[in-house]
DRENTIRO-457605 format. One record per residue (C-alpha): residue in three letters; x, y, z; residue number from 1. Coordinates in steps of 0.1 Angstrom, whole numbers. Layout:
// DRENTIRO-457605
<site residuo="ALA" east="X" north="Y" up="Z" num="NUM"/>
...
***
This chain:
// DRENTIRO-457605
<site residuo="GLY" east="-1179" north="0" up="-136" num="1"/>
<site residuo="ILE" east="-1209" north="3" up="-106" num="2"/>
<site residuo="VAL" east="-1193" north="32" up="-88" num="3"/>
<site residuo="LEU" east="-1188" north="52" up="-127" num="4"/>
<site residuo="GLU" east="-1221" north="46" up="-135" num="5"/>
<site residuo="LEU" east="-1234" north="57" up="-102" num="6"/>
<site residuo="LEU" east="-1211" north="93" up="-103" num="7"/>
<site residuo="LYS" east="-1219" north="95" up="-138" num="8"/>
<site residuo="GLU" east="-1259" north="95" up="-126" num="9"/>
<site residuo="ALA" east="-1253" north="117" up="-101" num="10"/>
<site residuo="MET" east="-1232" north="145" up="-118" num="11"/>
<site residuo="VAL" east="-1262" north="147" up="-147" num="12"/>
<site residuo="SER" east="-1291" north="151" up="-125" num="13"/>
<site residuo="LYS" east="-1270" north="181" up="-110" num="14"/>
<site residuo="LEU" east="-1257" north="198" up="-141" num="15"/>
<site residuo="GLY" east="-1277" north="229" up="-145" num="16"/>
<site residuo="ASP" east="-1270" north="233" up="-102" num="17"/>
<site residuo="THR" east="-1233" north="231" up="-101" num="18"/>
<site residuo="LYS" east="-1204" north="246" up="-113" num="19"/>
<site residuo="GLY" east="-1185" north="215" up="-109" num="20"/>
<site residuo="PHE" east="-1181" north="181" up="-86" num="21"/>
<site residuo="LEU" east="-1158" north="176" up="-58" num="22"/>
<site residuo="ILE" east="-1153" north="136" up="-55" num="23"/>
<site residuo="ASP" east="-1136" north="123" up="-30" num="24"/>
<site residuo="GLY" east="-1113" north="90" up="-32" num="25"/>
<site residuo="TYR" east="-1117" north="81" up="-68" num="26"/>
<site residuo="PRO" east="-1098" north="73" up="-91" num="27"/>
<site residuo="GLN" east="-1079" north="54" up="-71" num="28"/>
<site residuo="GLU" east="-1060" north="36" up="-100" num="29"/>
<site residuo="LEU" east="-1048" north="48" up="-132" num="30"/>
<site residuo="LYS" east="-1076" north="26" up="-152" num="31"/>
<site residuo="ASP" east="-1103" north="43" up="-127" num="32"/>
<site residuo="ALA" east="-1091" north="78" up="-142" num="33"/>
<site residuo="GLU" east="-1087" north="66" up="-180" num="34"/>
<site residuo="GLU" east="-1122" north="47" up="-177" num="35"/>
<site residuo="PHE" east="-1137" north="85" up="-163" num="36"/>
<site residuo="GLU" east="-1123" north="102" up="-192" num="37"/>
<site residuo="SER" east="-1135" north="80" up="-216" num="38"/>
<site residuo="LYS" east="-1173" north="78" up="-204" num="39"/>
<site residuo="ILE" east="-1175" north="113" up="-183" num="40"/>
<site residuo="GLY" east="-1148" north="137" up="-200" num="41"/>
<site residuo="GLU" east="-1114" north="153" up="-185" num="42"/>
<site residuo="PRO" east="-1115" north="168" up="-152" num="43"/>
<site residuo="LYS" east="-1103" north="201" up="-150" num="44"/>
<site residuo="LEU" east="-1085" north="199" up="-117" num="45"/>
<site residuo="VAL" east="-1073" north="172" up="-93" num="46"/>
<site residuo="LEU" east="-1069" north="183" up="-56" num="47"/>
<site residuo="CYS" east="-1039" north="156" up="-43" num="48"/>
<site residuo="LEU" east="-1039" north="160" up="-2" num="49"/>
<site residuo="ASP" east="-1003" north="147" up="1" num="50"/>
<site residuo="CYS" east="-993" north="140" up="33" num="51"/>
<site residuo="SER" east="-961" north="113" up="47" num="52"/>
<site residuo="ALA" east="-964" north="80" up="53" num="53"/>
<site residuo="GLU" east="-956" north="93" up="88" num="54"/>
<site residuo="THR" east="-988" north="112" up="90" num="55"/>
<site residuo="ILE" east="-1010" north="81" up="78" num="56"/>
<site residuo="ARG" east="-996" north="55" up="102" num="57"/>
<site residuo="HIS" east="-1005" north="84" up="130" num="58"/>
<site residuo="GLN" east="-1038" north="88" up="119" num="59"/>
<site residuo="SER" east="-1044" north="48" up="115" num="60"/>
<site residuo="SER" east="-1063" north="29" up="140" num="61"/>
<site residuo="GLY" east="-1053" north="-3" up="129" num="62"/>
<site residuo="SER" east="-1023" north="-29" up="137" num="63"/>
<site residuo="THR" east="-994" north="-20" up="126" num="64"/>
<site residuo="GLU" east="-988" north="-44" up="101" num="65"/>
<site residuo="THR" east="-1021" north="-39" up="80" num="66"/>
<site residuo="THR" east="-1011" north="-1" up="82" num="67"/>
<site residuo="GLU" east="-979" north="-8" up="65" num="68"/>
<site residuo="ASP" east="-997" north="-28" up="38" num="69"/>
<site residuo="ARG" east="-1022" north="2" up="35" num="70"/>
<site residuo="ILE" east="-997" north="26" up="28" num="71"/>
<site residuo="GLU" east="-976" north="5" up="4" num="72"/>
<site residuo="SER" east="-1010" north="-4" up="-19" num="73"/>
<site residuo="TYR" east="-1019" north="33" up="-15" num="74"/>
<site residuo="TYR" east="-985" north="43" up="-28" num="75"/>
<site residuo="ARG" east="-980" north="19" up="-53" num="76"/>
<site residuo="ALA" east="-1018" north="27" up="-66" num="77"/>
<site residuo="SER" east="-1015" north="64" up="-65" num="78"/>
<site residuo="ASN" east="-979" north="72" up="-79" num="79"/>
<site residuo="PRO" east="-992" north="62" up="-112" num="80"/>
<site residuo="LEU" east="-1021" north="85" up="-109" num="81"/>
<site residuo="ILE" east="-1005" north="110" up="-97" num="82"/>
<site residuo="ALA" east="-976" north="110" up="-126" num="83"/>
<site residuo="TYR" east="-1005" north="106" up="-150" num="84"/>
<site residuo="TYR" east="-1022" north="141" up="-141" num="85"/>
<site residuo="GLU" east="-990" north="161" up="-135" num="86"/>
<site residuo="SER" east="-984" north="149" up="-173" num="87"/>
<site residuo="LYS" east="-1017" north="165" up="-182" num="88"/>
<site residuo="THR" east="-1011" north="196" up="-160" num="89"/>
<site residuo="GLN" east="-1042" north="189" up="-141" num="90"/>
<site residuo="LEU" east="-1029" north="182" up="-109" num="91"/>
<site residuo="CYS" east="-1027" north="205" up="-76" num="92"/>
<site residuo="LYS" east="-1009" north="190" up="-43" num="93"/>
<site residuo="VAL" east="-1017" north="203" up="-12" num="94"/>
<site residuo="ASN" east="-995" north="196" up="16" num="95"/>
***
């Protein structure tokens, strides 16, 4: 809730100065996307930087076990979110 309120405040303060917003790393889960839409509005476009688990492993600086846990958590949370935006035709995947 706090993150969403901060986003909303920042967006409202810049409404006259911009054509749009790029929000990096949010939403991370489907419930966040649904809350964003109910309190702020539907995005016109959602970009998904799609990379393989191998790329994520290569970029990680943590232990192998921690990295694998993060990758699993990422896919578990992002797959429903990606499907949600694909069904609304708002998703643009970038490989």
